[in-house]
C-alpha positions as a LaTeX table, in Angstrom:
\begin{tabular}{lrrr}
\hline
Residue & $x$ (\AA) & $y$ (\AA) & $z$ (\AA) \\
\hline
Met1 & 27.48 & 43.97 & 33.54 \\
Gln2 & 26.74 & 42.71 & 29.70 \\
Arg3 & 22.94 & 41.37 & 28.80 \\
Ala4 & 22.70 & 37.97 & 28.15 \\
Gln5 & 22.44 & 37.63 & 24.27 \\
Ala6 & 21.93 & 34.58 & 22.07 \\
Gly7 & 25.01 & 31.94 & 21.81 \\
Ala8 & 27.14 & 34.37 & 24.63 \\
Ser9 & 28.21 & 32.74 & 27.72 \\
Ala10 & 26.09 & 33.98 & 31.09 \\
Pro11 & 28.05 & 36.45 & 33.03 \\
Gly12 & 29.30 & 34.74 & 36.48 \\
Val13 & 29.07 & 30.90 & 34.33 \\
Arg14 & 32.19 & 29.58 & 35.02 \\
Pro15 & 33.16 & 25.77 & 33.53 \\
Gly16 & 34.03 & 22.76 & 35.33 \\
Arg17 & 31.75 & 21.39 & 37.82 \\
Glu18 & 30.17 & 18.00 & 36.66 \\
Ala19 & 30.63 & 19.57 & 32.56 \\
Val20 & 28.21 & 21.90 & 33.31 \\
Asn21 & 28.07 & 24.06 & 30.09 \\
Ala22 & 25.67 & 27.60 & 30.07 \\
Arg23 & 23.92 & 29.71 & 27.30 \\
Ala24 & 21.88 & 32.34 & 28.19 \\
Arg25 & 19.92 & 35.33 & 26.58 \\
Ala26 & 18.04 & 38.43 & 26.51 \\
Thr27 & 14.39 & 37.63 & 24.76 \\
Gly28 & 12.37 & 39.82 & 23.39 \\
Pro29 & 12.52 & 43.41 & 21.97 \\
Ala30 & 12.58 & 46.33 & 23.47 \\
Arg31 & 9.42 & 48.36 & 24.59 \\
Pro32 & 8.77 & 51.81 & 22.61 \\
Pro33 & 10.31 & 54.86 & 24.36 \\
Glu34 & 6.39 & 55.68 & 24.99 \\
Ala35 & 5.65 & 53.01 & 26.80 \\
Arg36 & 9.24 & 53.60 & 28.99 \\
Arg37 & 7.99 & 56.68 & 30.13 \\
Ala38 & 4.39 & 55.07 & 32.04 \\
Gly39 & 4.60 & 53.91 & 35.48 \\
Pro40 & 4.18 & 54.98 & 38.76 \\
Gly41 & 5.46 & 58.08 & 40.18 \\
Gly42 & 5.39 & 61.56 & 38.95 \\
Arg43 & 6.04 & 65.05 & 40.52 \\
Gly44 & 2.33 & 65.83 & 41.08 \\
Gly45 & 1.99 & 62.26 & 42.54 \\
Leu46 & 4.52 & 63.06 & 44.34 \\
Met47 & 3.31 & 66.06 & 45.77 \\
Val48 & 0.10 & 65.25 & 46.35 \\
Gly49 & 1.84 & 62.13 & 48.49 \\
Ile50 & 3.45 & 64.81 & 50.44 \\
Val51 & 0.46 & 67.06 & 51.48 \\
Leu52 & $-1.71$ & 63.49 & 52.65 \\
Ile53 & 1.17 & 62.09 & 54.71 \\
Leu54 & 1.65 & 65.39 & 56.41 \\
Thr55 & $-1.75$ & 65.98 & 56.82 \\
Ile56 & $-2.42$ & 62.73 & 58.68 \\
Leu57 & 0.42 & 63.45 & 60.59 \\
Thr58 & $-0.69$ & 66.66 & 61.81 \\
Leu59 & $-3.69$ & 64.95 & 62.82 \\
Cys60 & $-2.41$ & 61.83 & 65.05 \\
Trp61 & 0.62 & 64.34 & 66.52 \\
Thr62 & $-2.40$ & 66.76 & 67.42 \\
Ser63 & $-4.18$ & 64.10 & 68.97 \\
Val64 & $-1.46$ & 62.65 & 71.34 \\
Gly65 & $-0.70$ & 65.89 & 72.31 \\
Leu66 & $-4.03$ & 67.10 & 73.52 \\
Leu67 & $-3.38$ & 63.85 & 75.75 \\
Leu68 & 0.04 & 63.76 & 76.69 \\
Ala69 & 1.65 & 67.89 & 76.72 \\
Pro70 & $-1.21$ & 68.13 & 80.45 \\
Ile71 & 1.53 & 66.08 & 82.12 \\
Leu72 & 4.56 & 66.65 & 80.26 \\
Pro73 & 7.32 & 69.34 & 81.82 \\
Gly74 & 6.76 & 72.17 & 80.08 \\
His75 & 3.22 & 70.95 & 79.05 \\
Ala76 & 2.90 & 72.28 & 75.20 \\
Ala77 & 6.40 & 73.46 & 74.53 \\
Thr78 & 8.15 & 70.44 & 75.55 \\
Phe79 & 5.22 & 68.34 & 73.03 \\
Val80 & 5.88 & 70.83 & 70.29 \\
Leu81 & 9.88 & 70.29 & 70.70 \\
Ala82 & 9.45 & 66.60 & 70.54 \\
Ala83 & 7.18 & 66.58 & 67.43 \\
Val84 & 9.61 & 68.57 & 65.46 \\
Leu85 & 12.54 & 66.57 & 66.25 \\
Leu86 & 10.97 & 63.30 & 65.60 \\
Ala87 & 8.57 & 64.00 & 62.63 \\
Ala88 & 8.99 & 67.69 & 61.29 \\
Ile89 & 12.96 & 67.71 & 61.13 \\
Pro90 & 12.76 & 64.23 & 59.53 \\
Phe91 & 10.28 & 64.93 & 56.86 \\
Ala92 & 11.99 & 67.85 & 55.67 \\
Val93 & 14.88 & 66.17 & 55.14 \\
Leu94 & 12.92 & 63.16 & 53.65 \\
Val95 & 11.36 & 65.24 & 51.46 \\
Thr96 & 14.56 & 67.12 & 50.34 \\
Val97 & 16.27 & 64.11 & 49.35 \\
Met98 & 13.49 & 62.70 & 47.07 \\
Thr99 & 12.37 & 65.79 & 45.50 \\
Arg100 & 16.24 & 66.61 & 45.25 \\
His101 & 17.17 & 63.51 & 44.21 \\
Leu102 & 19.82 & 63.71 & 47.17 \\
Tyr103 & 21.93 & 60.48 & 48.54 \\
Pro104 & 21.32 & 60.35 & 51.75 \\
Gly105 & 24.04 & 58.45 & 54.02 \\
Pro106 & 24.06 & 56.09 & 57.06 \\
Val107 & 24.00 & 58.49 & 59.94 \\
Val108 & 20.66 & 59.84 & 57.72 \\
Arg109 & 18.85 & 56.60 & 57.11 \\
Ile110 & 19.74 & 55.59 & 60.60 \\
Gly111 & 19.79 & 58.76 & 63.22 \\
Leu112 & 16.96 & 60.61 & 60.84 \\
Phe113 & 14.90 & 58.10 & 58.94 \\
Arg114 & 14.81 & 55.59 & 61.47 \\
Thr115 & 14.20 & 57.30 & 64.08 \\
Phe116 & 10.93 & 59.43 & 62.07 \\
Trp117 & 9.71 & 55.98 & 60.94 \\
Tyr118 & 10.11 & 54.86 & 64.93 \\
Ala119 & 8.21 & 57.80 & 65.77 \\
Gln120 & 5.22 & 57.62 & 63.01 \\
Phe121 & 4.73 & 54.21 & 64.09 \\
Phe122 & 4.31 & 54.96 & 67.54 \\
Val123 & 2.12 & 58.05 & 66.59 \\
Ile124 & $-0.24$ & 56.94 & 64.00 \\
Phe125 & $-1.15$ & 54.10 & 66.32 \\
Leu126 & $-1.59$ & 55.20 & 69.56 \\
Thr127 & $-3.56$ & 57.58 & 68.24 \\
Pro128 & $-6.74$ & 55.98 & 67.67 \\
Val129 & $-6.13$ & 54.05 & 71.45 \\
Gly130 & $-6.13$ & 57.19 & 72.97 \\
Leu131 & $-9.02$ & 58.56 & 71.15 \\
Val132 & $-10.75$ & 55.20 & 72.08 \\
Gly133 & $-9.44$ & 55.61 & 75.59 \\
Ala134 & $-10.65$ & 59.03 & 75.93 \\
Val135 & $-14.14$ & 58.04 & 74.83 \\
Ala136 & $-14.59$ & 55.64 & 76.96 \\
Gly137 & $-13.00$ & 57.45 & 80.01 \\
Ser138 & $-15.41$ & 60.10 & 79.69 \\
Phe139 & $-18.74$ & 57.89 & 80.35 \\
Phe140 & $-16.73$ & 58.08 & 84.03 \\
Gly141 & $-15.81$ & 61.84 & 83.96 \\
Arg142 & $-12.35$ & 60.60 & 83.50 \\
Gly143 & $-11.51$ & 60.85 & 79.55 \\
Ala144 & $-8.25$ & 62.34 & 79.68 \\
Asp145 & $-6.61$ & 60.04 & 82.25 \\
Val146 & $-8.19$ & 57.05 & 80.59 \\
Gly147 & $-7.00$ & 58.33 & 77.33 \\
Arg148 & $-3.34$ & 58.54 & 78.64 \\
Gly149 & $-3.41$ & 55.16 & 80.38 \\
Ala150 & $-4.47$ & 53.65 & 77.39 \\
Val151 & $-1.97$ & 55.72 & 75.43 \\
Phe152 & 0.94 & 54.35 & 77.93 \\
Ala153 & $-0.24$ & 50.98 & 78.18 \\
Val154 & $-0.28$ & 49.49 & 74.54 \\
Gly155 & 3.08 & 52.04 & 74.19 \\
Ala156 & 5.07 & 50.20 & 76.53 \\
Leu157 & 3.57 & 46.92 & 74.36 \\
Phe158 & 4.46 & 48.67 & 71.38 \\
Ala159 & 7.80 & 49.26 & 72.57 \\
Ala160 & 8.54 & 45.69 & 74.04 \\
Leu161 & 7.43 & 44.48 & 70.26 \\
Ala162 & 9.81 & 46.78 & 68.79 \\
Val163 & 12.58 & 45.34 & 70.73 \\
Ile164 & 11.55 & 41.62 & 70.30 \\
Gly165 & 11.44 & 42.47 & 66.33 \\
Tyr166 & 14.80 & 44.74 & 66.74 \\
Ala167 & 16.48 & 41.17 & 67.90 \\
Gly168 & 14.96 & 39.03 & 65.35 \\
Ser169 & 15.88 & 41.45 & 62.54 \\
Arg170 & 19.62 & 40.54 & 63.35 \\
Arg171 & 19.03 & 37.14 & 62.98 \\
Leu172 & 19.85 & 34.56 & 60.11 \\
Val173 & 18.81 & 31.12 & 59.12 \\
Val174 & 19.70 & 29.19 & 55.98 \\
Arg175 & 16.92 & 26.75 & 55.07 \\
Arg176 & 17.23 & 23.56 & 52.81 \\
Phe177 & 14.00 & 22.32 & 50.33 \\
Thr178 & 13.16 & 19.89 & 48.16 \\
Ala179 & 11.18 & 20.98 & 45.35 \\
Val180 & 9.33 & 18.08 & 43.70 \\
Leu181 & 8.57 & 18.73 & 40.35 \\
Pro182 & 6.71 & 16.45 & 37.97 \\
Asp183 & 7.73 & 17.26 & 34.66 \\
Leu184 & 11.97 & 17.65 & 35.58 \\
Pro185 & 13.92 & 16.35 & 33.06 \\
Ala186 & 16.33 & 13.75 & 34.83 \\
Gly187 & 19.20 & 15.63 & 33.86 \\
Leu188 & 18.39 & 18.33 & 35.71 \\
Ala189 & 17.27 & 15.92 & 38.99 \\
Gly190 & 19.54 & 17.25 & 42.08 \\
Leu191 & 20.43 & 20.43 & 40.93 \\
Arg192 & 20.75 & 22.79 & 43.71 \\
Leu193 & 20.26 & 26.67 & 43.78 \\
Val194 & 20.60 & 29.77 & 46.33 \\
Gln195 & 17.34 & 31.80 & 46.30 \\
Leu196 & 18.26 & 35.36 & 47.98 \\
Ser197 & 15.03 & 37.47 & 48.17 \\
Asp198 & 14.48 & 41.45 & 49.05 \\
Leu199 & 18.31 & 42.05 & 50.73 \\
His200 & 17.84 & 46.19 & 50.18 \\
Val201 & 21.06 & 46.71 & 50.67 \\
Gly202 & 22.19 & 50.22 & 51.44 \\
Pro203 & 25.31 & 51.84 & 53.50 \\
His204 & 23.03 & 51.59 & 56.47 \\
Thr205 & 23.24 & 48.09 & 56.36 \\
Arg206 & 25.19 & 45.82 & 58.92 \\
Arg207 & 27.83 & 44.58 & 56.81 \\
Asp208 & 28.35 & 41.51 & 59.41 \\
His209 & 25.00 & 40.86 & 58.45 \\
Leu210 & 25.80 & 40.35 & 54.17 \\
Glu211 & 28.67 & 39.33 & 55.28 \\
Ala212 & 26.69 & 36.00 & 56.56 \\
Val213 & 24.55 & 35.56 & 53.73 \\
Arg214 & 27.54 & 36.11 & 51.50 \\
Arg215 & 29.27 & 33.12 & 53.47 \\
Ala216 & 25.98 & 31.17 & 53.55 \\
Val217 & 25.52 & 31.20 & 49.95 \\
Glu218 & 28.91 & 30.62 & 49.25 \\
Glu219 & 29.20 & 27.15 & 51.72 \\
Ala220 & 26.25 & 25.99 & 50.02 \\
Arg221 & 28.22 & 25.68 & 46.71 \\
Pro222 & 25.26 & 26.09 & 44.35 \\
Glu223 & 25.12 & 25.44 & 40.90 \\
Leu224 & 22.91 & 28.25 & 40.44 \\
Ile225 & 22.15 & 31.78 & 42.18 \\
Val226 & 19.22 & 33.97 & 41.96 \\
Val227 & 17.84 & 37.08 & 43.52 \\
Thr228 & 14.27 & 37.65 & 42.83 \\
Gly229 & 14.03 & 41.63 & 43.38 \\
Asp230 & 15.26 & 44.24 & 45.26 \\
Leu231 & 18.28 & 43.88 & 45.43 \\
Val232 & 19.01 & 47.47 & 47.34 \\
Asp233 & 17.37 & 49.69 & 49.26 \\
Asp234 & 15.92 & 53.18 & 47.39 \\
Tyr235 & 18.91 & 54.83 & 45.76 \\
Pro236 & 20.70 & 53.41 & 42.49 \\
Gly237 & 24.01 & 54.70 & 44.93 \\
Asp238 & 22.88 & 51.53 & 46.67 \\
Val239 & 23.77 & 49.87 & 43.89 \\
Glu240 & 27.52 & 50.02 & 44.75 \\
Cys241 & 27.05 & 48.77 & 48.50 \\
Tyr242 & 25.37 & 45.36 & 46.87 \\
Arg243 & 28.84 & 45.05 & 44.78 \\
Ala244 & 30.64 & 45.39 & 47.80 \\
Ala245 & 28.90 & 42.76 & 49.67 \\
Phe246 & 27.60 & 40.01 & 47.03 \\
Gly247 & 29.91 & 41.14 & 43.91 \\
Ser248 & 32.50 & 38.20 & 44.36 \\
Leu249 & 29.18 & 35.39 & 44.19 \\
Ala250 & 29.63 & 33.24 & 41.16 \\
Ala251 & 27.77 & 29.95 & 39.92 \\
Pro252 & 28.26 & 27.30 & 37.37 \\
Leu253 & 25.21 & 27.56 & 36.38 \\
Gly254 & 25.48 & 31.57 & 36.88 \\
Val255 & 24.17 & 34.59 & 39.22 \\
Phe256 & 20.21 & 35.93 & 38.23 \\
Ala257 & 18.64 & 38.42 & 39.37 \\
Ile258 & 15.29 & 40.20 & 38.27 \\
Pro259 & 14.20 & 43.82 & 39.65 \\
Gly260 & 11.15 & 44.37 & 42.23 \\
Asn261 & 9.15 & 47.12 & 43.23 \\
His262 & 11.96 & 49.30 & 44.75 \\
Glu263 & 14.64 & 48.87 & 41.97 \\
Ile264 & 11.22 & 50.74 & 39.99 \\
Tyr265 & 9.97 & 53.45 & 42.56 \\
Thr266 & 13.78 & 54.97 & 42.58 \\
Gly267 & 13.76 & 55.78 & 39.22 \\
Trp268 & 14.18 & 52.65 & 36.81 \\
Ala269 & 16.26 & 54.11 & 33.86 \\
Ala270 & 19.30 & 55.17 & 36.37 \\
Met271 & 18.97 & 51.81 & 38.13 \\
Arg272 & 19.02 & 49.64 & 35.58 \\
Ser273 & 21.78 & 51.31 & 34.16 \\
His274 & 23.51 & 50.95 & 37.86 \\
Leu275 & 22.55 & 46.97 & 37.78 \\
Glu276 & 23.67 & 45.97 & 34.52 \\
Arg277 & 27.03 & 47.01 & 35.74 \\
Leu278 & 27.00 & 44.07 & 38.15 \\
Pro279 & 28.63 & 40.72 & 37.53 \\
Leu280 & 25.32 & 39.12 & 36.81 \\
Thr281 & 22.91 & 38.28 & 34.32 \\
Leu282 & 19.78 & 40.90 & 34.79 \\
Leu283 & 16.98 & 39.36 & 33.48 \\
Val284 & 13.70 & 42.03 & 32.94 \\
Asn285 & 10.76 & 40.59 & 30.65 \\
Gly286 & 14.09 & 38.08 & 29.45 \\
Ala287 & 15.03 & 34.26 & 29.20 \\
Ala288 & 18.43 & 32.34 & 29.44 \\
Ser289 & 18.86 & 29.36 & 28.12 \\
Leu290 & 21.39 & 27.08 & 30.05 \\
Glu291 & 22.21 & 23.24 & 29.95 \\
Arg292 & 22.89 & 21.18 & 32.66 \\
Gly293 & 23.18 & 16.84 & 32.08 \\
Gly294 & 21.57 & 17.09 & 28.76 \\
Ala295 & 18.82 & 18.56 & 29.52 \\
Arg296 & 17.89 & 22.30 & 29.00 \\
Leu297 & 16.93 & 25.06 & 31.46 \\
Thr298 & 15.22 & 28.38 & 30.89 \\
Val299 & 15.61 & 31.17 & 33.41 \\
Val300 & 13.15 & 33.70 & 32.75 \\
Gly301 & 12.94 & 36.97 & 34.48 \\
Thr302 & 9.90 & 38.79 & 34.88 \\
Gly303 & 8.90 & 42.92 & 34.89 \\
Asp304 & 7.61 & 44.10 & 38.62 \\
Pro305 & 3.95 & 44.96 & 38.54 \\
Ala306 & 5.34 & 48.43 & 39.77 \\
Gly307 & 6.54 & 49.61 & 36.46 \\
Gly308 & 3.20 & 49.59 & 35.19 \\
Arg309 & 3.06 & 49.42 & 31.40 \\
Gly310 & 6.88 & 50.79 & 31.67 \\
Glu311 & 9.72 & 48.57 & 30.30 \\
Ala312 & 9.87 & 47.36 & 34.09 \\
Gly313 & 6.52 & 46.14 & 33.95 \\
Pro314 & 5.52 & 42.26 & 33.74 \\
Asp315 & 5.54 & 41.20 & 30.12 \\
Leu316 & 4.75 & 37.85 & 30.14 \\
Glu317 & 4.54 & 37.56 & 26.22 \\
Arg318 & 8.07 & 39.39 & 25.99 \\
Ala319 & 9.69 & 36.63 & 28.52 \\
Phe320 & 8.35 & 33.91 & 26.88 \\
Ala321 & 9.11 & 34.70 & 23.23 \\
Arg322 & 11.71 & 32.82 & 22.93 \\
Val323 & 11.45 & 29.87 & 25.58 \\
Glu324 & 11.70 & 26.92 & 23.33 \\
Pro325 & 9.80 & 24.12 & 23.26 \\
Gly326 & 10.09 & 21.05 & 25.62 \\
Ser327 & 12.81 & 23.49 & 28.15 \\
Phe328 & 12.52 & 23.34 & 31.51 \\
Val329 & 11.32 & 26.79 & 32.99 \\
Leu330 & 12.33 & 28.11 & 36.29 \\
Ala331 & 10.33 & 31.19 & 36.47 \\
Leu332 & 11.54 & 34.35 & 38.51 \\
Ala333 & 8.69 & 36.87 & 39.39 \\
His334 & 9.41 & 39.21 & 42.58 \\
Asn335 & 5.82 & 39.96 & 43.19 \\
Pro336 & 3.96 & 36.58 & 43.79 \\
Ala337 & 0.53 & 37.73 & 42.50 \\
Leu338 & 2.17 & 36.95 & 38.71 \\
Trp339 & 2.16 & 33.22 & 39.54 \\
Pro340 & $-1.57$ & 32.59 & 38.65 \\
Ala341 & $-0.82$ & 34.09 & 34.90 \\
Leu342 & 2.47 & 31.74 & 35.01 \\
Ala343 & 0.75 & 28.08 & 36.22 \\
Glu344 & $-1.93$ & 28.95 & 33.39 \\
Arg345 & 1.31 & 28.85 & 31.18 \\
Arg346 & 2.14 & 25.20 & 32.94 \\
Val347 & 5.39 & 27.06 & 34.33 \\
Pro348 & 6.36 & 24.67 & 36.47 \\
Phe349 & 8.46 & 26.37 & 38.92 \\
Thr350 & 8.54 & 29.98 & 40.18 \\
Leu351 & 10.49 & 31.83 & 42.70 \\
Ser352 & 9.23 & 35.31 & 44.44 \\
Gly353 & 9.18 & 37.32 & 47.60 \\
His354 & 8.31 & 40.93 & 47.83 \\
Thr355 & 5.99 & 40.35 & 50.55 \\
His356 & 9.00 & 39.82 & 52.99 \\
Trp357 & 5.95 & 37.72 & 55.02 \\
Gly358 & 4.90 & 40.69 & 56.50 \\
Gln359 & 7.95 & 40.70 & 58.66 \\
Leu360 & 5.65 & 39.25 & 61.60 \\
Ala361 & 4.44 & 35.91 & 60.86 \\
Val362 & 3.45 & 32.79 & 62.70 \\
Pro363 & 4.32 & 30.16 & 60.25 \\
Arg364 & 2.82 & 27.17 & 61.80 \\
Leu365 & $-0.87$ & 28.71 & 61.59 \\
Gly366 & 0.27 & 30.12 & 57.75 \\
Trp367 & $-0.52$ & 33.50 & 59.06 \\
Cys368 & 1.30 & 36.63 & 58.19 \\
Leu369 & 0.74 & 40.15 & 58.58 \\
Ala370 & 0.72 & 40.15 & 54.91 \\
Ser371 & $-1.93$ & 37.54 & 54.63 \\
Pro372 & $-5.38$ & 39.92 & 55.37 \\
Phe373 & $-4.18$ & 42.17 & 52.06 \\
Leu374 & $-2.54$ & 39.22 & 49.69 \\
Glu375 & $-3.68$ & 35.58 & 48.88 \\
Leu376 & $-0.20$ & 34.57 & 47.91 \\
Ala377 & 1.62 & 35.72 & 51.04 \\
Met378 & 3.86 & 33.18 & 52.39 \\
Gly379 & 5.72 & 29.97 & 51.92 \\
Ser380 & 4.91 & 27.53 & 49.08 \\
His381 & 1.80 & 27.02 & 47.07 \\
Ala382 & 0.93 & 24.51 & 44.17 \\
Arg383 & $-1.73$ & 24.46 & 41.26 \\
Gly384 & $-1.68$ & 21.53 & 39.94 \\
Arg385 & 1.97 & 20.99 & 38.11 \\
Ser386 & 3.01 & 24.30 & 39.05 \\
Leu387 & 4.83 & 24.99 & 42.17 \\
Leu388 & 5.31 & 28.41 & 43.70 \\
Tyr389 & 8.15 & 29.42 & 46.72 \\
Ile390 & 7.24 & 33.04 & 48.32 \\
His391 & 10.84 & 33.79 & 49.96 \\
Pro392 & 10.36 & 35.68 & 53.30 \\
Gly393 & 13.71 & 38.26 & 52.43 \\
Ser394 & 17.12 & 38.05 & 53.29 \\
Asn395 & 17.18 & 41.42 & 55.14 \\
Tyr396 & 14.22 & 43.71 & 56.41 \\
Trp397 & 12.78 & 46.81 & 55.00 \\
Gly398 & 12.08 & 50.17 & 56.33 \\
Leu399 & 12.07 & 49.54 & 60.50 \\
Pro400 & 14.72 & 46.46 & 61.67 \\
Phe401 & 11.81 & 44.29 & 62.83 \\
Arg402 & 11.22 & 40.59 & 62.15 \\
Ile403 & 9.46 & 38.28 & 64.14 \\
Gly404 & 8.52 & 34.77 & 63.45 \\
Thr405 & 9.93 & 35.15 & 60.25 \\
Pro406 & 14.00 & 35.51 & 60.02 \\
Ala407 & 15.97 & 36.76 & 56.96 \\
Glu408 & 16.97 & 33.54 & 55.04 \\
Val409 & 19.18 & 32.25 & 52.77 \\
Ala410 & 17.25 & 29.55 & 50.57 \\
Ile411 & 18.65 & 26.35 & 49.54 \\
Ile412 & 16.53 & 24.41 & 46.96 \\
Thr413 & 17.28 & 21.13 & 45.46 \\
Leu414 & 15.57 & 20.14 & 42.06 \\
Gly415 & 13.65 & 16.53 & 42.45 \\
Arg416 & 11.64 & 14.73 & 40.65 \\
Gly417 & 7.99 & 13.52 & 42.32 \\
Asp418 & 4.70 & 12.79 & 40.99 \\
Arg419 & 3.25 & 16.21 & 43.13 \\
Ala420 & 4.23 & 19.32 & 43.00 \\
Ala421 & 5.71 & 20.18 & 46.61 \\
Leu422 & 8.27 & 21.74 & 48.63 \\
Leu423 & 9.50 & 19.72 & 51.47 \\
Pro424 & 11.79 & 20.94 & 54.03 \\
Glu425 & 15.17 & 18.70 & 54.61 \\
\hline
\end{tabular}
């Protein structure tokens, strides 16, 4: 992939439709090498995290084991064997992959990692349930029985939710919106774009799902395609899976992408070199200037807070350094926490992702699993003349689980109006 430079055509731009012309350019000088070394992670931090996780899991498995082992065939030996198969072995493989920078294939990710996360989810959540039940039952001399009953009852509920969530993760919806923007130039009215976000593509991702996403984008015939971070799952090698699925996507005004936290966590230097080979324009605290209908549209792509003060961290001064006065700005910011600063700059329209809407949501109530932790967790938000849309994600991450918030392809048409708003069509 080529980086956009002043006066160069943006990769993915094709001439023709409505005589649209596009120019793209990267903005701002690179940060010094010492800044690039900054950011999350480090071997010491990784080892501390591993020890902490191992300690928590050991305590949880021990707690559940004390309740369940007496009623299992083989008693403690059976439970220890289950813990080894469902926790110890997958955890050892996971640590080996992380520390030796190995690339896990679909068998490892589905057969080991997914099984590991399912098992730990159940054990971590059932531990306090069992302890509370045991304490409550102890007042009646039946602590162990009540504790086990609570574990089985809540475990059955979690299992039902897991099945429903798995079915929900296989859904894909295409949603159409009109973005009402008070400052939209007449030449940009009617511009149709597609937003994808949080695809988390890897060798384990269902190919029929990726094909459905690609087909939905192509059928929308957008003038502009944007991908707001977390293109791939957790490894630089996953970029080739992304290329196989979406390398053919193109639009008259171009295809643009920004990094998300997962691109950064895996090692930004290696990840960036892979991303830059894709047939799209990667914006990292950069901007691309486009023209349509005699109006200027500047697509600004930020870094992500996961990058800290490193090259991939957010640097709005650099991102906006060459935005020309009078240009209409469309900002791409993976983490919606960046939107308040963008709204202060009077950026009229920002597209974000990151939250997945918690993969568990009640949209009618404006609530999702991420809401207790994030001020900007889901949906659209307006402040003055600035508008934000938080995309729920075009796939899942971690466990295949989505309830109330299916994977989405967002088709957004820009329109003019007195008040900033995102209206469903």
